[in-house]
BAFI-3210 file (N, C-alpha, C; in Angstrom, 3 decimals, decimal comma, padded with zeros to 6 digits):
// residues 184
n [1|2|3|4|5|6|7|8|9|10|11|12|13|14|15|16|17|18|19|20|21|22|23|24|25|26|27|28|29|30|31|32|33|34|35|36|37|38|39|40|41|42|43|44|45|46|47|48|49|50|51|52|53|54|55|56|57|58|59|60|61|62|63|64|65|66|67|68|69|70|71|72|73|74|75|76|77|78|79|80|81|82|83|84|85|86|87|88|89|90|91|92|93|94|95|96|97|98|99|100|101|102|103|104|105|106|107|108|109|110|111|112|113|114|115|116|117|118|119|120|121|122|123|124|125|126|127|128|129|130|131|132|133|134|135|136|137|138|139|140|141|142|143|144|145|146|147|148|149|150|151|152|153|154|155|156|157|158|159|160|161|162|163|164|165|166|167|168|169|170|171|172|173|174|175|176|177|178|179|180|181|182|183|184]
n.u [025,943|023,734|024,229|021,454|019,261|018,124|016,443|014,135|011,566|009,827|006,927|006,224|007,294|006,551|003,355|-000,214|-002,578|-004,674|-003,739|-002,474|000,196|002,613|004,971|007,743|009,593|012,670|014,298|016,956|018,546|016,414|013,005|010,919|010,230|009,545|007,486|006,753|005,549|007,264|008,007|010,217|011,800|015,093|017,802|020,226|023,057|025,646|028,788|028,789|027,224|023,721|022,101|020,252|016,776|013,887|009,542|007,254|004,095|001,182|-000,525|-002,337|-000,587|001,869|003,439|004,709|006,209|005,626|008,748|010,645|013,753|013,685|014,338|016,184|016,762|018,974|018,895|017,674|015,924|014,181|012,654|012,061|010,659|011,423|010,290|009,776|011,767|012,001|014,540|016,820|018,865|019,451|017,133|016,462|017,447|016,755|017,719|017,503|018,132|017,605|020,143|021,561|024,551|025,244|027,257|029,583|032,452|032,301|032,312|032,129|028,372|025,450|022,864|020,686|020,112|021,090|022,430|024,729|027,456|028,664|028,743|029,129|027,619|025,348|023,963|024,334|023,759|026,124|027,978|031,234|034,008|035,978|034,602|033,278|030,507|029,708|029,112|028,554|028,743|028,097|028,845|028,964|031,139|033,504|033,490|032,021|033,802|032,537|030,736|031,089|029,632|029,449|027,813|028,200|026,337|027,219|026,151|023,306|024,130|022,961|023,686|024,451|025,138|026,030|025,977|027,305|027,360|030,884|031,360|032,374|032,655|034,353|034,940|034,730|031,361|030,663|033,312|036,236|037,494|040,252|041,485|042,790|042,555|041,455|039,578|037,611]
n.v [069,266|066,307|063,912|063,757|060,564|058,825|056,146|053,760|051,703|049,928|047,947|046,720|046,321|047,418|048,899|049,093|051,131|052,398|050,405|048,823|050,648|050,379|051,790|051,758|053,343|054,301|056,786|058,669|061,156|063,321|064,363|064,287|064,213|064,585|063,550|062,737|061,521|060,726|061,085|059,346|060,370|060,872|058,750|058,884|059,947|060,708|062,606|063,167|063,585|063,790|064,251|063,601|063,790|064,404|064,233|065,617|064,117|064,622|063,786|062,395|061,022|063,394|065,127|066,024|063,742|061,783|061,026|057,706|055,450|052,747|049,420|048,355|045,668|044,790|043,321|040,144|038,120|036,694|036,768|034,306|033,323|030,941|029,696|027,308|026,076|024,453|024,473|023,535|021,851|019,676|017,825|016,013|017,574|019,209|021,776|023,313|024,993|027,335|029,057|032,193|033,092|036,523|038,337|037,280|037,520|039,212|038,860|035,889|034,755|034,113|031,629|029,938|030,460|029,416|030,318|031,591|034,705|035,178|033,576|031,633|028,719|026,938|026,698|027,335|027,505|028,607|031,172|030,641|032,984|032,487|032,064|029,088|027,020|026,287|024,386|025,917|024,657|025,004|024,687|025,762|025,852|024,920|023,142|019,618|016,608|015,861|014,063|014,732|014,739|015,199|015,193|015,320|015,530|016,199|016,260|017,315|018,989|018,644|019,143|017,404|017,960|016,156|015,957|014,862|013,239|011,767|008,783|005,545|002,113|000,821|003,011|005,956|007,948|010,426|010,793|009,703|006,318|004,908|003,357|002,960|003,735|003,827|005,891|005,333]
n.w [-015,351|-015,695|-018,301|-020,168|-021,883|-023,860|-024,879|-027,063|-027,970|-030,418|-030,751|-032,738|-036,603|-037,966|-040,190|-040,878|-042,180|-039,680|-037,779|-034,193|-032,625|-029,512|-027,709|-026,123|-023,537|-022,176|-020,260|-018,466|-016,607|-016,590|-016,020|-017,567|-020,944|-025,075|-027,220|-030,556|-033,474|-036,503|-040,232|-041,928|-044,873|-045,052|-043,658|-043,393|-041,707|-042,745|-042,492|-045,161|-046,547|-047,736|-045,187|-041,983|-042,693|-041,954|-041,318|-039,356|-038,035|-037,667|-035,073|-032,001|-030,098|-030,332|-027,404|-024,268|-022,296|-018,910|-017,872|-016,588|-015,331|-017,371|-017,645|-020,458|-022,178|-024,614|-028,013|-029,204|-027,149|-024,427|-021,210|-018,897|-015,805|-013,867|-011,838|-010,488|-010,727|-013,140|-014,988|-013,790|-013,405|-012,265|-013,394|-016,782|-019,489|-022,113|-024,792|-027,576|-030,450|-033,146|-034,712|-036,075|-036,107|-035,844|-035,265|-034,527|-033,725|-031,478|-028,487|-026,518|-026,080|-024,718|-025,846|-025,350|-021,666|-018,791|-016,329|-014,170|-013,960|-011,814|-009,781|-011,097|-012,286|-012,930|-016,400|-019,883|-023,352|-025,393|-027,871|-027,978|-026,804|-028,489|-031,371|-031,088|-031,438|-027,473|-024,845|-021,171|-017,960|-014,253|-011,178|-009,372|-007,072|-008,159|-009,224|-010,159|-010,619|-014,150|-017,127|-019,556|-023,821|-027,099|-030,509|-033,555|-036,763|-039,805|-042,183|-041,369|-039,778|-036,832|-033,767|-030,771|-027,210|-024,328|-020,853|-017,501|-014,268|-013,082|-012,531|-011,491|-011,191|-009,248|-007,993|-005,776|-005,418|-007,792|-008,074|-010,090|-011,233|-010,932|-013,104|-016,216|-019,362|-023,068|-025,081|-026,766]
ca.u [024,395|023,604|023,967|019,909|019,540|017,070|016,351|013,077|011,237|007,949|006,472|005,786|008,146|005,575|002,084|-001,294|-003,456|-005,510|-003,336|-002,030|001,079|003,409|006,121|008,358|010,877|013,794|014,359|017,718|018,869|015,504|012,141|009,842|010,240|008,690|007,335|006,335|005,779|007,916|007,869|011,925|012,501|016,765|018,255|022,054|024,162|026,840|028,409|029,141|025,584|022,534|021,871|018,334|015,196|012,371|008,692|006,593|002,922|000,415|-001,521|-002,937|001,150|002,843|003,214|004,893|005,444|006,179|009,900|011,922|014,062|012,978|015,796|015,621|017,634|018,707|019,039|016,214|015,793|013,028|013,080|011,618|010,151|011,501|009,707|009,593|013,076|012,116|015,342|017,744|020,226|018,616|016,649|016,699|016,560|016,582|018,531|017,680|017,886|017,836|020,641|022,423|025,332|025,651|028,055|030,516|033,590|032,191|033,015|031,035|027,204|024,598|022,275|020,141|021,385|020,443|023,272|024,667|028,184|029,330|029,072|029,806|027,010|023,871|024,256|024,409|024,398|026,746|029,062|032,110|034,630|036,746|033,540|033,083|029,120|030,115|027,999|029,257|028,366|028,863|027,763|029,408|031,809|034,497|032,918|032,344|033,995|031,319|031,692|030,405|029,642|028,389|027,688|027,474|025,812|027,991|025,049|022,490|024,213|022,949|024,957|024,267|025,888|025,615|027,058|026,564|028,427|031,275|030,888|032,944|031,902|035,120|035,659|033,193|030,150|031,344|035,308|036,556|038,423|042,164|041,529|043,305|042,129|041,509|037,751|037,333]
ca.v [069,048|065,383|063,478|063,009|058,939|058,648|054,608|053,670|051,051|050,269|046,671|046,802|047,118|047,970|048,466|049,188|051,951|051,765|049,087|049,858|050,596|050,744|052,512|051,594|054,375|054,828|057,975|059,010|061,943|064,277|063,755|064,577|063,674|064,902|062,210|062,684|060,518|061,320|060,097|059,364|060,443|060,074|058,237|059,253|060,593|060,672|063,845|064,247|062,886|065,434|064,564|063,124|064,455|063,469|065,083|065,419|063,994|065,423|062,818|062,603|061,142|064,191|065,678|065,496|062,239|061,361|059,861|057,155|054,911|051,236|048,796|047,948|044,060|044,780|041,752|039,273|037,011|036,579|036,075|032,955|033,254|029,667|030,055|025,702|025,227|023,208|024,283|023,429|021,000|018,527|016,980|016,098|018,988|019,536|022,314|023,097|026,559|027,895|030,209|032,307|034,446|038,075|039,099|035,900|038,288|040,224|037,610|035,145|035,262|033,288|031,271|029,286|029,851|029,628|031,109|032,938|034,574|035,327|032,055|030,678|027,912|026,969|025,764|027,987|027,288|029,963|030,794|031,044|033,557|031,587|031,699|027,997|026,467|025,584|024,366|025,758|023,567|025,158|024,204|027,127|024,889|024,819|021,609|018,332|016,119|016,015|013,977|015,580|014,175|015,925|014,683|016,502|015,528|017,396|016,155|017,903|019,726|017,857|018,757|016,871|017,732|015,675|016,424|014,056|013,251|010,722|007,599|004,298|000,794|000,323|004,612|006,270|008,552|011,882|010,560|008,523|005,566|005,225|002,719|003,512|003,441|005,095|006,679|004,886]
ca.w [-015,348|-015,941|-019,394|-020,796|-022,026|-024,063|-025,322|-026,863|-028,877|-030,537|-030,434|-034,103|-037,585|-039,814|-039,802|-041,673|-041,295|-038,761|-036,409|-033,402|-031,722|-028,111|-027,533|-024,673|-023,122|-021,147|-019,844|-017,495|-016,677|-017,018|-015,643|-018,722|-022,618|-025,794|-028,650|-032,389|-034,771|-037,971|-041,541|-042,163|-045,531|-044,955|-042,492|-043,691|-040,982|-042,814|-042,848|-046,829|-047,488|-047,610|-043,409|-042,245|-043,091|-040,771|-041,896|-038,571|-038,492|-036,872|-034,524|-030,860|-029,729|-030,215|-026,231|-023,289|-021,276|-018,035|-017,836|-015,904|-016,330|-017,743|-017,979|-021,929|-022,823|-025,927|-028,273|-029,433|-026,170|-023,888|-019,685|-018,474|-014,835|-013,603|-010,096|-010,044|-011,083|-014,115|-015,780|-013,505|-013,652|-011,318|-013,439|-017,755|-020,364|-023,920|-025,426|-028,822|-031,263|-034,165|-034,969|-036,833|-035,169|-036,727|-034,052|-033,859|-032,937|-030,437|-027,559|-025,605|-026,600|-024,740|-027,092|-024,436|-020,418|-017,482|-016,148|-013,003|-013,833|-010,677|-009,003|-011,926|-011,767|-014,020|-017,889|-021,024|-024,530|-025,847|-029,386|-027,148|-027,328|-030,092|-032,073|-031,294|-029,834|-026,815|-023,259|-020,099|-017,050|-014,115|-009,885|-008,655|-006,674|-009,312|-009,150|-011,103|-011,852|-014,952|-017,755|-021,611|-024,811|-027,864|-031,561|-034,735|-037,919|-040,858|-043,294|-041,432|-039,235|-036,039|-033,029|-029,362|-026,130|-023,381|-019,334|-016,776|-013,537|-013,217|-011,618|-011,680|-010,921|-008,555|-007,080|-004,920|-006,012|-008,267|-008,261|-011,565|-011,127|-011,315|-014,135|-017,429|-021,249|-023,762|-025,380|-028,594]
c.u [024,620|023,894|021,825|020,415|018,717|016,561|014,340|013,048|009,824|007,779|006,040|006,494|007,033|004,161|001,185|-001,420|-004,599|-005,102|-002,827|-000,889|001,389|004,434|006,680|009,785|010,930|013,806|015,103|018,482|017,805|014,097|010,319|010,291|009,110|008,837|006,354|006,251|005,868|007,784|009,610|012,142|014,092|016,887|019,832|022,500|025,030|027,343|028,930|027,977|024,733|021,657|020,497|017,544|014,043|011,063|007,756|005,152|001,726|-000,483|-001,240|-001,021|001,587|002,179|004,627|004,635|006,284|007,512|010,334|012,264|013,621|014,233|015,408|016,820|017,404|019,576|017,582|016,267|014,330|013,862|012,115|011,634|009,860|011,584|010,207|010,738|013,127|013,140|016,626|018,343|019,998|017,810|017,093|016,275|017,055|017,329|018,261|017,136|017,928|018,761|021,525|023,540|025,783|026,456|029,487|031,630|033,324|032,351|031,849|029,565|026,075|023,115|020,648|020,504|020,383|021,966|024,088|026,194|029,470|029,202|029,305|028,886|026,191|024,480|024,061|025,095|024,596|027,945|030,009|033,339|035,685|035,728|033,032|030,914|029,582|028,377|028,585|028,023|028,398|027,863|027,737|030,086|033,175|034,685|033,059|033,117|032,862|031,681|030,661|031,207|029,192|028,618|026,981|027,400|026,408|026,773|023,877|022,413|023,509|023,554|023,873|024,780|025,141|026,715|026,089|027,417|028,986|031,077|031,796|032,124|032,887|035,261|034,161|032,227|031,218|033,159|035,251|037,914|039,911|042,446|041,701|041,983|041,894|039,907|038,066|036,216]
c.v [067,105|064,752|062,978|062,113|058,698|057,061|054,167|052,547|050,418|048,434|045,886|047,095|048,107|047,902|049,468|050,349|051,879|050,502|050,266|050,066|050,960|051,053|052,590|052,398|054,747|055,746|058,270|060,089|063,185|063,401|063,584|063,890|064,328|064,041|062,982|062,013|061,138|060,447|060,265|059,478|059,899|060,186|058,410|060,096|061,062|062,225|064,540|063,461|063,855|065,007|063,543|064,210|063,889|064,426|065,024|064,899|064,211|064,496|063,063|062,200|062,424|064,402|065,516|064,402|062,673|060,853|058,692|056,171|053,360|050,262|048,308|047,073|044,305|043,461|040,999|038,207|037,522|036,306|035,165|033,031|031,329|029,705|028,490|025,291|024,052|023,257|024,190|022,071|019,221|016,993|017,059|017,036|018,553|020,110|022,271|024,922|026,687|029,057|030,685|033,797|035,306|038,702|038,263|036,349|039,175|039,509|036,906|035,669|034,158|033,072|030,788|030,228|030,508|029,853|032,419|033,355|034,667|034,306|031,309|029,491|028,103|026,226|027,521|027,705|028,659|029,516|031,617|032,042|033,277|030,780|029,756|028,189|025,730|025,778|024,841|025,315|023,980|024,818|025,267|027,213|024,754|023,792|020,469|017,659|016,626|015,301|014,831|015,191|014,902|014,838|016,007|016,110|016,446|017,861|016,903|018,420|019,643|018,239|018,116|017,035|016,774|015,822|015,172|013,808|011,991|009,854|006,425|002,762|000,776|001,867|005,288|007,675|010,508|011,798|009,937|007,253|006,011|004,499|003,272|003,124|004,344|004,882|005,773|005,983]
c.w [-016,021|-017,317|-019,613|-021,970|-022,159|-024,688|-025,546|-028,190|-029,262|-030,833|-032,012|-034,802|-037,893|-039,512|-041,265|-041,222|-040,514|-037,310|-035,386|-032,708|-030,471|-028,338|-026,229|-024,753|-022,305|-020,988|-018,794|-017,668|-016,645|-016,413|-016,684|-019,978|-023,747|-027,020|-029,585|-033,033|-036,187|-038,663|-041,825|-042,980|-046,067|-044,175|-042,234|-043,488|-041,324|-043,453|-044,102|-047,654|-046,926|-046,180|-043,842|-042,290|-042,880|-041,468|-040,268|-038,792|-037,337|-036,084|-032,554|-030,184|-029,592|-028,390|-026,141|-022,561|-019,914|-017,930|-016,732|-016,310|-016,220|-018,152|-019,717|-022,391|-024,238|-026,186|-028,447|-028,264|-025,285|-022,175|-019,609|-017,253|-013,893|-012,450|-009,636|-010,471|-012,695|-014,904|-014,916|-013,764|-013,665|-012,214|-015,814|-018,620|-021,311|-024,008|-026,625|-029,730|-032,354|-034,541|-035,927|-036,313|-036,121|-035,977|-033,453|-032,908|-031,506|-028,764|-026,897|-025,833|-025,987|-025,940|-026,075|-022,714|-019,452|-016,069|-015,036|-012,948|-012,561|-009,657|-009,957|-012,013|-012,283|-015,068|-018,458|-022,150|-024,977|-027,375|-028,207|-027,803|-028,377|-031,174|-032,114|-030,321|-028,477|-025,124|-022,270|-019,243|-015,641|-012,038|-008,603|-007,114|-007,012|-009,984|-010,229|-010,536|-013,016|-016,202|-019,441|-022,784|-025,641|-029,834|-032,549|-036,193|-038,696|-041,552|-043,012|-040,142|-037,753|-034,427|-031,159|-028,765|-024,909|-022,024|-018,590|-015,406|-013,742|-012,074|-012,043|-011,062|-008,964|-007,335|-006,636|-005,534|-006,687|-008,417|-009,098|-010,385|-011,313|-012,631|-015,248|-018,468|-022,020|-024,283|-027,162|-029,310]
res [m|a|a|i|h|i|q|g|y|s|d|q|i|s|l|q|p|g|d|r|i|n|f|m|v|s|v|q|g|t|s|s|y|h|a|d|i|v|r|l|i|n|g|d|s|n|p|a|g|p|g|p|k|e|e|v|i|t|t|t|v|s|g|e|y|r|g|r|v|q|p|i|c|s|g|s|h|i|v|v|n|d|r|d|g|l|l|n|l|g|a|a|i|s|i|h|a|f|i|m|p|t|t|p|a|k|g|a|q|a|i|i|s|r|w|d|p|e|r|r|a|g|w|a|l|v|v|d|d|q|q|r|l|a|l|w|i|g|d|g|g|g|g|g|p|y|r|g|s|g|a|c|a|a|d|s|g|c|l|v|l|c|r|g|e|l|r|s|c|d|g|p|r|g|r|p|s|d|a|g|g|q|f|r]
***
């Protein structure tokens, strides 16, 4: 017998009497599920503790529902359907986010992204696997070369990252010249 997996979430965290709430549920391994509204009295599942305790609230929600698989993307995010390609790197783009990484040791995590990991193409502002803020840029061909620059104002916490194609006055487009020099 296949394992039954039920995942769900609500569109509201808390309510006042008379407010409406919606529940999104994904069911795998069965074609139906039973739902009740409960008042959670104790959520402690520690074996040494008192154990979970809940009280079923009588509502019209209680009952059997047809189930289906509905992918649930966990984490705080949105998906933007970019049919017109406005988020492509072919044009100027500015990325801004207020972040507070709560699981930085979890590995690389996108903050804002239009990145295809299989092709290694697009761009992504990430907390990388070294727990640093990083900007990934790829063209799918291992490509570039690209120039990148960044600036950070420690007093305000402002960080600016820039990317562009490498060009020189005497070298072909997209290839650096052989002229030496140092960054200052």
